[in-house]
C-alpha positions in Angstrom: 0.0 0.0 0.0 2.8 2.4 0.9 4.5 1.5 -2.4 1.3 2.3 -4.3 0.9 5.6 -2.5 4.5 6.5 -3.2 4.0 5.7 -6.9 0.8 7.7 -7.1 2.5 10.6 -5.4 5.5 10.4 -7.8 3.2 10.3 -10.8 1.4 13.4 -9.6 4.7 15.2 -9.0 6.0 14.3 -12.5 2.7 15.4 -14.1 2.9 18.7 -12.2 6.5 19.3 -13.2 5.6 18.5 -16.9 2.6 20.9 -16.8 4.8 23.6 -15.3 7.4 23.2 -18.0 4.7 23.3 -20.7 3.2 26.4 -19.1 6.6 28.1 -19.2 7.2 27.2 -22.9 5.2 29.1 -25.6 5.5 29.0 -29.3 3.7 31.1 -32.0 3.9 30.3 -35.7 2.4 32.5 -38.5 2.4 32.0 -42.2 1.7 34.5 -45.0 1.2 34.1 -48.7 0.9 37.2 -50.9 1.5 39.0 -54.2 2.2 42.6 -55.0 2.8 44.7 -58.0 4.2 48.2 -58.4 4.7 50.7 -61.2 5.6 54.4 -61.8 5.5 56.5 -64.8 5.4 60.1 -66.0 3.1 62.0 -68.4 3.5 65.4 -69.9 0.6 67.5 -71.1 1.7 70.9 -72.3 3.7 72.5 -69.5 2.4 70.1 -66.9 4.2 66.9 -66.0 2.7 64.3 -63.6 4.7 61.6 -61.9 2.6 58.7 -60.7 3.4 55.8 -58.4 1.0 52.8 -58.0 1.3 49.8 -55.8 -1.0 46.8 -55.0 -0.4 44.5 -52.1 -2.6 41.4 -51.6 -2.2 39.0 -48.7 -4.4 36.5 -46.9 -6.2 39.3 -45.1 -7.1 41.5 -48.1 -5.8 43.9 -50.7 -4.2 47.3 -50.2 -4.0 49.8 -53.1 -1.9 53.0 -52.9 -1.4 55.8 -55.4 0.6 59.0 -55.3 0.9 61.7 -58.0 3.3 64.7 -58.1 2.5 67.4 -60.6 4.9 70.1 -61.8 3.8 73.2 -63.9 6.9 74.6 -65.6 5.2 77.9 -66.4 4.0 78.8 -62.9 6.9 76.8 -61.3 4.3 75.2 -58.9 4.0 71.7 -57.5 1.0 69.6 -56.5 1.2 66.4 -54.5 -1.8 64.0 -54.2 -2.1 60.6 -52.6 -4.6 58.1 -51.5 -5.1 54.4 -50.6 -7.8 51.9 -50.0 -8.0 48.5 -48.2 -10.6 45.9 -49.2 -11.4 42.3 -48.7 -13.0 42.2 -52.2 -11.1 40.0 -54.7 -10.0 42.9 -56.9 -6.5 41.8 -57.7 -5.3 38.6 -59.4 -1.8 37.5 -60.5 -0.9 34.2 -62.2 1.7 31.8 -60.6 4.3 32.4 -63.3 4.0 36.2 -63.1 3.0 36.4 -66.7 0.3 38.9 -65.9 -1.6 40.7 -63.1 -4.8 42.7 -63.1 -6.3 45.3 -60.8 -10.1 45.7 -61.3 -11.5 49.2 -61.1 -11.4 50.5 -57.5 -12.4 53.9 -56.1 -9.7 55.6 -54.0 -10.3 58.7 -51.8 -7.6 61.3 -52.6 -5.9 63.9 -50.4 -3.8 66.8 -51.5 -0.9 68.4 -49.7 -0.9 72.2 -49.6 0.7 75.1 -47.7 -1.5 76.8 -45.1 -0.3 80.4 -45.1 -2.5 81.2 -42.1 -1.1 78.4 -39.9 2.3 78.5 -41.6 2.6 74.7 -42.2 1.9 72.0 -44.7 -1.3 70.0 -44.3 -3.7 68.0 -46.5 -7.2 68.5 -47.8 -9.8 66.2 -49.5 -9.3 66.1 -53.3 -12.2 63.9 -54.3 -11.8 60.4 -55.6 -10.1 58.5 -58.4 -11.1 55.3 -60.1 -8.0 53.3 -60.8 -7.4 50.0 -62.7 -4.3 48.5 -64.2 -2.8 45.5 -66.0 0.8 44.3 -65.7 2.5 42.1 -68.3 5.6 40.2 -67.4 8.9 40.9 -69.2 12.0 38.8 -69.2 12.9 35.9 -66.8 11.7 35.1 -63.3 14.0 35.9 -60.4 14.0 33.8 -57.3 14.9 35.0 -53.8 15.1 33.5 -50.3 15.8 34.9 -46.9 16.3 33.3 -43.5 16.8 35.0 -40.1 17.3 33.7 -36.6 17.7 35.8 -33.4 18.1 34.8 -29.8 17.7 36.8 -26.6 18.1 34.6 -23.5 15.3 32.0 -23.7 13.5 33.9 -26.5 14.0 32.6 -30.1 12.7 34.2 -33.3 13.0 32.7 -36.7 11.7 34.0 -40.1 12.0 32.8 -43.6 10.7 34.0 -47.0 10.8 32.7 -50.6 9.8 34.9 -53.4 9.5 35.2 -57.2 9.8 38.5 -59.0 9.6 39.7 -62.6 9.9 43.0 -64.4 6.8 44.1 -66.2 5.1 46.7 -68.4 1.8 48.3 -67.3 -1.3 49.8 -68.8 -3.3 51.8 -66.3 -6.5 53.8 -66.2 -7.1 56.7 -63.9 -10.6 58.2 -64.2 -10.7 57.0 -67.8 -7.3 58.4 -68.8 -5.0 55.6 -70.0 -1.3 55.4 -69.4 1.4 52.9 -70.5 4.8 52.5 -69.1 7.9 50.2 -69.1 9.9 52.7 -67.1 9.6 50.8 -63.9 7.1 48.1 -63.1 7.4 44.7 -61.4 5.4 41.8 -60.0 6.3 39.7 -56.9 4.8 36.6 -55.2 6.0 35.4 -51.8 5.6 32.9 -49.1 6.8 33.7 -45.6 6.8 32.1 -42.1 7.6 33.4 -38.6 8.1 31.5 -35.4 8.7 32.9 -31.9 9.3 30.8 -28.9 10.0 31.3 -25.2 11.6 28.4 -23.4 
């Protein structure tokens, strides 16, 4: 009987120690798949030149679209900077696995404009309406592959991350409020898979 009690007590102590160790250990793992495409171009109409940058980033959570436009008037020597972005869970952006093409369906973006407030003596922004933007990317040249791994330790804390990616140069045809633009100046498409792990021992 004493042996049985001793065995039961030892089992309880072992279970308690095991549970305590498990409670002290924690591990978090997150994975993310995504694609993104970027492009910039310039367009001159008379004495006005507009530089435009467009980016689309799609992950498991949704799609983020961002646009910025800087305009310069050579006659008045004046500048105008507009920008805007939108986040949506709607399936508005698709890219094929070989990065042959990507397409952004028409999306409405609220736009703000930077300006100098002479009364307050600082730069601020104001509403500048909306723009409807769509774009198509077409792959150019070969695919490029990339990989990245990182590990860091701080005492009992360990962090690891890894990412594999494919990228490809591209040309773009974009529409902004019905005005069409084409560019091969700078455009690219990227797909990636990433993972992160953090652990406390």
